[in-house]
C-alpha beads as a LAMMPS data file, in Angstrom:
LAMMPS data file: protein, C-alpha beads

242 atoms
241 bonds

1 atom types
1 bond types

-500.0 500.0 xlo xhi
-500.0 500.0 ylo yhi
-500.0 500.0 zlo zhi

Masses

1 110.0

Atoms # bond

1 1 1 -301.599 -328.815 -445.004
2 1 1 -298.670 -326.388 -444.779
3 1 1 -294.901 -326.492 -444.703
4 1 1 -294.127 -330.123 -444.075
5 1 1 -290.637 -329.928 -445.521
6 1 1 -287.355 -331.556 -444.633
7 1 1 -284.455 -329.302 -443.735
8 1 1 -281.753 -329.547 -446.399
9 1 1 -278.618 -327.509 -446.752
10 1 1 -278.821 -326.157 -450.310
11 1 1 -279.063 -322.769 -451.972
12 1 1 -281.632 -324.128 -454.445
13 1 1 -285.120 -323.537 -452.970
14 1 1 -286.722 -326.118 -455.277
15 1 1 -284.220 -328.818 -454.324
16 1 1 -284.867 -328.033 -450.642
17 1 1 -288.556 -328.914 -450.894
18 1 1 -289.796 -332.247 -449.568
19 1 1 -291.785 -333.275 -452.647
20 1 1 -293.194 -336.347 -450.893
21 1 1 -294.826 -333.979 -448.418
22 1 1 -296.095 -331.825 -451.296
23 1 1 -297.657 -334.924 -452.877
24 1 1 -299.252 -335.984 -449.579
25 1 1 -300.727 -332.503 -449.092
26 1 1 -302.087 -332.401 -452.642
27 1 1 -303.669 -335.828 -452.165
28 1 1 -305.114 -335.022 -448.770
29 1 1 -306.036 -331.344 -448.956
30 1 1 -306.058 -330.494 -452.658
31 1 1 -303.169 -328.035 -452.393
32 1 1 -299.684 -327.612 -450.939
33 1 1 -297.692 -324.560 -449.817
34 1 1 -293.965 -324.378 -450.480
35 1 1 -291.333 -322.485 -448.513
36 1 1 -290.226 -319.264 -450.239
37 1 1 -289.148 -319.877 -453.834
38 1 1 -288.124 -316.251 -454.371
39 1 1 -286.472 -313.798 -451.997
40 1 1 -287.935 -310.333 -451.402
41 1 1 -285.552 -308.722 -453.915
42 1 1 -286.505 -311.244 -456.616
43 1 1 -290.194 -310.600 -455.895
44 1 1 -289.632 -306.852 -456.249
45 1 1 -287.719 -307.337 -459.497
46 1 1 -290.561 -309.349 -461.040
47 1 1 -293.135 -306.829 -459.856
48 1 1 -291.066 -304.047 -461.454
49 1 1 -291.400 -305.786 -464.838
50 1 1 -295.142 -305.144 -464.952
51 1 1 -295.042 -301.715 -466.693
52 1 1 -292.564 -302.975 -469.339
53 1 1 -294.689 -303.869 -472.338
54 1 1 -291.901 -305.630 -474.251
55 1 1 -291.743 -308.360 -471.572
56 1 1 -295.386 -309.413 -472.125
57 1 1 -297.368 -310.788 -475.042
58 1 1 -300.855 -309.655 -473.931
59 1 1 -302.794 -307.836 -471.215
60 1 1 -306.232 -308.817 -469.847
61 1 1 -308.466 -306.407 -467.913
62 1 1 -310.671 -308.723 -465.867
63 1 1 -313.835 -306.639 -465.669
64 1 1 -314.085 -306.483 -469.471
65 1 1 -314.634 -310.252 -469.511
66 1 1 -316.548 -310.644 -466.213
67 1 1 -313.496 -312.384 -464.739
68 1 1 -313.470 -310.118 -461.675
69 1 1 -311.585 -306.844 -461.163
70 1 1 -307.910 -306.233 -461.728
71 1 1 -305.642 -307.206 -464.584
72 1 1 -302.916 -309.593 -465.646
73 1 1 -300.304 -309.913 -468.358
74 1 1 -298.958 -313.043 -470.039
75 1 1 -295.187 -313.132 -470.317
76 1 1 -293.626 -313.704 -473.712
77 1 1 -290.762 -316.015 -474.636
78 1 1 -287.986 -315.922 -473.605
79 1 1 -289.333 -315.855 -470.065
80 1 1 -287.503 -313.834 -467.389
81 1 1 -284.725 -315.952 -465.891
82 1 1 -286.341 -316.543 -462.456
83 1 1 -289.625 -317.617 -464.089
84 1 1 -287.901 -319.882 -466.602
85 1 1 -285.816 -321.454 -463.834
86 1 1 -288.820 -322.158 -461.609
87 1 1 -290.901 -323.550 -464.458
88 1 1 -288.082 -325.788 -465.673
89 1 1 -287.001 -327.122 -462.254
90 1 1 -290.457 -327.585 -460.705
91 1 1 -292.024 -329.418 -463.652
92 1 1 -290.024 -332.679 -463.211
93 1 1 -290.809 -332.641 -459.489
94 1 1 -294.537 -332.564 -460.268
95 1 1 -294.495 -335.142 -463.087
96 1 1 -294.627 -338.195 -460.747
97 1 1 -297.699 -336.728 -459.015
98 1 1 -299.345 -335.851 -462.339
99 1 1 -298.748 -339.323 -463.785
100 1 1 -299.982 -341.039 -460.627
101 1 1 -303.154 -338.926 -460.753
102 1 1 -303.692 -339.958 -464.365
103 1 1 -303.329 -343.598 -463.383
104 1 1 -305.834 -343.133 -460.542
105 1 1 -308.335 -341.581 -462.959
106 1 1 -307.693 -344.293 -465.580
107 1 1 -306.329 -341.805 -468.111
108 1 1 -303.903 -343.461 -470.523
109 1 1 -301.361 -340.817 -471.577
110 1 1 -298.361 -340.047 -469.361
111 1 1 -296.350 -336.845 -469.070
112 1 1 -292.684 -336.817 -470.150
113 1 1 -290.017 -336.336 -467.500
114 1 1 -288.696 -333.002 -468.786
115 1 1 -290.424 -329.740 -469.645
116 1 1 -288.878 -329.420 -473.120
117 1 1 -290.428 -332.716 -474.198
118 1 1 -293.825 -331.666 -472.880
119 1 1 -293.672 -328.253 -474.568
120 1 1 -292.810 -330.041 -477.814
121 1 1 -296.081 -331.968 -477.425
122 1 1 -297.874 -328.665 -476.842
123 1 1 -296.388 -327.166 -480.017
124 1 1 -297.407 -330.227 -482.023
125 1 1 -300.976 -329.713 -480.744
126 1 1 -300.910 -326.040 -481.791
127 1 1 -300.316 -324.704 -478.263
128 1 1 -297.333 -322.394 -478.713
129 1 1 -298.031 -319.279 -476.622
130 1 1 -296.446 -319.054 -473.149
131 1 1 -298.849 -319.080 -470.203
132 1 1 -296.826 -317.834 -467.179
133 1 1 -298.311 -314.514 -466.086
134 1 1 -298.127 -311.702 -463.555
135 1 1 -301.361 -310.506 -461.961
136 1 1 -301.963 -307.075 -460.447
137 1 1 -304.739 -306.228 -457.971
138 1 1 -305.610 -302.912 -456.334
139 1 1 -308.198 -301.907 -453.727
140 1 1 -311.530 -303.590 -454.448
141 1 1 -310.058 -305.993 -457.016
142 1 1 -310.705 -309.745 -456.963
143 1 1 -310.516 -312.796 -459.220
144 1 1 -313.585 -314.958 -459.817
145 1 1 -313.314 -318.716 -459.405
146 1 1 -311.927 -320.217 -462.614
147 1 1 -309.685 -322.816 -464.250
148 1 1 -306.647 -322.111 -466.448
149 1 1 -307.391 -324.258 -469.498
150 1 1 -305.813 -323.103 -472.759
151 1 1 -306.153 -326.004 -475.164
152 1 1 -306.454 -329.769 -475.513
153 1 1 -303.258 -330.496 -473.578
154 1 1 -303.432 -329.694 -469.859
155 1 1 -300.780 -330.355 -467.245
156 1 1 -302.877 -330.997 -464.114
157 1 1 -300.867 -328.925 -461.606
158 1 1 -299.842 -325.273 -461.467
159 1 1 -298.575 -322.821 -458.891
160 1 1 -298.986 -319.228 -457.800
161 1 1 -296.150 -317.304 -456.114
162 1 1 -297.078 -314.313 -453.967
163 1 1 -294.803 -311.408 -454.959
164 1 1 -296.178 -308.844 -452.485
165 1 1 -295.908 -308.815 -448.685
166 1 1 -299.297 -309.337 -446.965
167 1 1 -300.058 -306.783 -444.260
168 1 1 -297.363 -304.522 -445.626
169 1 1 -298.083 -304.118 -449.353
170 1 1 -301.771 -305.090 -449.215
171 1 1 -304.597 -306.401 -447.048
172 1 1 -307.319 -308.854 -448.039
173 1 1 -306.708 -310.667 -451.320
174 1 1 -306.605 -314.223 -449.980
175 1 1 -306.026 -317.121 -452.368
176 1 1 -309.197 -319.230 -452.647
177 1 1 -309.789 -322.836 -453.661
178 1 1 -313.200 -324.444 -454.123
179 1 1 -313.659 -328.190 -454.493
180 1 1 -316.845 -329.524 -456.104
181 1 1 -317.446 -333.124 -455.121
182 1 1 -320.081 -335.197 -456.914
183 1 1 -323.456 -335.305 -455.133
184 1 1 -322.130 -333.114 -452.299
185 1 1 -321.889 -329.446 -451.441
186 1 1 -318.757 -327.539 -452.494
187 1 1 -315.893 -327.098 -450.028
188 1 1 -313.954 -323.827 -449.879
189 1 1 -310.440 -323.220 -448.609
190 1 1 -308.512 -320.012 -447.893
191 1 1 -304.766 -320.508 -448.401
192 1 1 -302.623 -317.899 -446.589
193 1 1 -299.284 -317.138 -448.209
194 1 1 -296.219 -315.106 -447.299
195 1 1 -294.097 -313.198 -449.782
196 1 1 -292.174 -315.572 -452.032
197 1 1 -294.159 -318.653 -451.031
198 1 1 -296.113 -320.631 -453.618
199 1 1 -299.313 -322.628 -453.520
200 1 1 -299.375 -325.715 -455.745
201 1 1 -302.875 -326.755 -456.788
202 1 1 -304.853 -328.623 -459.467
203 1 1 -305.674 -326.880 -462.732
204 1 1 -309.113 -328.452 -463.182
205 1 1 -309.595 -331.685 -461.220
206 1 1 -307.888 -334.182 -458.950
207 1 1 -308.486 -337.782 -457.833
208 1 1 -309.991 -338.484 -454.418
209 1 1 -310.054 -341.997 -452.975
210 1 1 -313.506 -343.304 -452.134
211 1 1 -314.946 -346.630 -451.004
212 1 1 -315.110 -347.846 -454.611
213 1 1 -311.824 -346.449 -455.836
214 1 1 -310.817 -342.991 -456.963
215 1 1 -313.271 -340.455 -458.304
216 1 1 -312.805 -337.088 -459.994
217 1 1 -313.219 -333.844 -458.043
218 1 1 -313.466 -330.499 -459.866
219 1 1 -311.328 -327.626 -458.557
220 1 1 -311.539 -323.874 -459.152
221 1 1 -309.384 -321.085 -457.760
222 1 1 -309.623 -317.336 -457.320
223 1 1 -308.693 -314.387 -455.111
224 1 1 -310.880 -312.618 -452.549
225 1 1 -311.342 -308.855 -452.601
226 1 1 -308.234 -306.775 -451.896
227 1 1 -309.000 -304.325 -449.077
228 1 1 -306.037 -301.991 -449.497
229 1 1 -302.713 -301.635 -451.283
230 1 1 -301.385 -303.523 -454.301
231 1 1 -301.092 -307.290 -454.634
232 1 1 -298.895 -308.902 -457.303
233 1 1 -298.591 -312.614 -458.004
234 1 1 -296.729 -314.805 -460.445
235 1 1 -298.654 -317.678 -461.996
236 1 1 -296.714 -320.601 -463.453
237 1 1 -298.692 -322.893 -465.755
238 1 1 -296.844 -325.686 -467.528
239 1 1 -298.959 -326.192 -470.656
240 1 1 -298.835 -323.489 -473.308
241 1 1 -301.842 -321.881 -474.981
242 1 1 -303.385 -322.370 -478.406

Bonds

1 1 1 2
2 1 2 3
3 1 3 4
4 1 4 5
5 1 5 6
6 1 6 7
7 1 7 8
8 1 8 9
9 1 9 10
10 1 10 11
11 1 11 12
12 1 12 13
13 1 13 14
14 1 14 15
15 1 15 16
16 1 16 17
17 1 17 18
18 1 18 19
19 1 19 20
20 1 20 21
21 1 21 22
22 1 22 23
23 1 23 24
24 1 24 25
25 1 25 26
26 1 26 27
27 1 27 28
28 1 28 29
29 1 29 30
30 1 30 31
31 1 31 32
32 1 32 33
33 1 33 34
34 1 34 35
35 1 35 36
36 1 36 37
37 1 37 38
38 1 38 39
39 1 39 40
40 1 40 41
41 1 41 42
42 1 42 43
43 1 43 44
44 1 44 45
45 1 45 46
46 1 46 47
47 1 47 48
48 1 48 49
49 1 49 50
50 1 50 51
51 1 51 52
52 1 52 53
53 1 53 54
54 1 54 55
55 1 55 56
56 1 56 57
57 1 57 58
58 1 58 59
59 1 59 60
60 1 60 61
61 1 61 62
62 1 62 63
63 1 63 64
64 1 64 65
65 1 65 66
66 1 66 67
67 1 67 68
68 1 68 69
69 1 69 70
70 1 70 71
71 1 71 72
72 1 72 73
73 1 73 74
74 1 74 75
75 1 75 76
76 1 76 77
77 1 77 78
78 1 78 79
79 1 79 80
80 1 80 81
81 1 81 82
82 1 82 83
83 1 83 84
84 1 84 85
85 1 85 86
86 1 86 87
87 1 87 88
88 1 88 89
89 1 89 90
90 1 90 91
91 1 91 92
92 1 92 93
93 1 93 94
94 1 94 95
95 1 95 96
96 1 96 97
97 1 97 98
98 1 98 99
99 1 99 100
100 1 100 101
101 1 101 102
102 1 102 103
103 1 103 104
104 1 104 105
105 1 105 106
106 1 106 107
107 1 107 108
108 1 108 109
109 1 109 110
110 1 110 111
111 1 111 112
112 1 112 113
113 1 113 114
114 1 114 115
115 1 115 116
116 1 116 117
117 1 117 118
118 1 118 119
119 1 119 120
120 1 120 121
121 1 121 122
122 1 122 123
123 1 123 124
124 1 124 125
125 1 125 126
126 1 126 127
127 1 127 128
128 1 128 129
129 1 129 130
130 1 130 131
131 1 131 132
132 1 132 133
133 1 133 134
134 1 134 135
135 1 135 136
136 1 136 137
137 1 137 138
138 1 138 139
139 1 139 140
140 1 140 141
141 1 141 142
142 1 142 143
143 1 143 144
144 1 144 145
145 1 145 146
146 1 146 147
147 1 147 148
148 1 148 149
149 1 149 150
150 1 150 151
151 1 151 152
152 1 152 153
153 1 153 154
154 1 154 155
155 1 155 156
156 1 156 157
157 1 157 158
158 1 158 159
159 1 159 160
160 1 160 161
161 1 161 162
162 1 162 163
163 1 163 164
164 1 164 165
165 1 165 166
166 1 166 167
167 1 167 168
168 1 168 169
169 1 169 170
170 1 170 171
171 1 171 172
172 1 172 173
173 1 173 174
174 1 174 175
175 1 175 176
176 1 176 177
177 1 177 178
178 1 178 179
179 1 179 180
180 1 180 181
181 1 181 182
182 1 182 183
183 1 183 184
184 1 184 185
185 1 185 186
186 1 186 187
187 1 187 188
188 1 188 189
189 1 189 190
190 1 190 191
191 1 191 192
192 1 192 193
193 1 193 194
194 1 194 195
195 1 195 196
196 1 196 197
197 1 197 198
198 1 198 199
199 1 199 200
200 1 200 201
201 1 201 202
202 1 202 203
203 1 203 204
204 1 204 205
205 1 205 206
206 1 206 207
207 1 207 208
208 1 208 209
209 1 209 210
210 1 210 211
211 1 211 212
212 1 212 213
213 1 213 214
214 1 214 215
215 1 215 216
216 1 216 217
217 1 217 218
218 1 218 219
219 1 219 220
220 1 220 221
221 1 221 222
222 1 222 223
223 1 223 224
224 1 224 225
225 1 225 226
226 1 226 227
227 1 227 228
228 1 228 229
229 1 229 230
230 1 230 231
231 1 231 232
232 1 232 233
233 1 233 234
234 1 234 235
235 1 235 236
236 1 236 237
237 1 237 238
238 1 238 239
239 1 239 240
240 1 240 241
241 1 241 242
């Protein structure tokens, strides 16, 4: 389900989103696409950070770990202003969905309303390293299906913002989601994005309503092979890493 958003007159792209529609899309399709969260200039500015080592805490070359081909870098604290702003403003919009999912799956704990309170819980659990990251793909690069789990505490939703312009900066490199339902074959989904748009999706599982109540469905995500050019994305994960 794509772009079911109310028109609102505001300069804040997060405030302009119809979060009820996002929730309905996540419940029905397992993902939701937002309108652009970053303008083209902001996307270029974040992409330009990639060579600056002092902005990042670590670099991962995917093929060294059989993760795929390409690389990514985890940002360090303090996060760049646009990343910090998105993480801080989107988290409270996703908390009602996350808590409702926990209730559906009969999980007891609930997420606090604000990001600072949740990150305090992460620190108490020994998860102190920031997890937002920028990923870089070139021709032939791809990302295997995976889940972004970094410790005991997991916020169940995350998002990926496409920083490059498809068809202009790169070809191929589609965002992929695979849903593994119990006693059924897996279902795959290709999620097309435009520059600055984000896909919101489950970190590891989501509830699906069945004839006997809700059941747990496992989700994995990845990126198909880039055919040409360079593809950059920003990943925003709300739990920190151990």
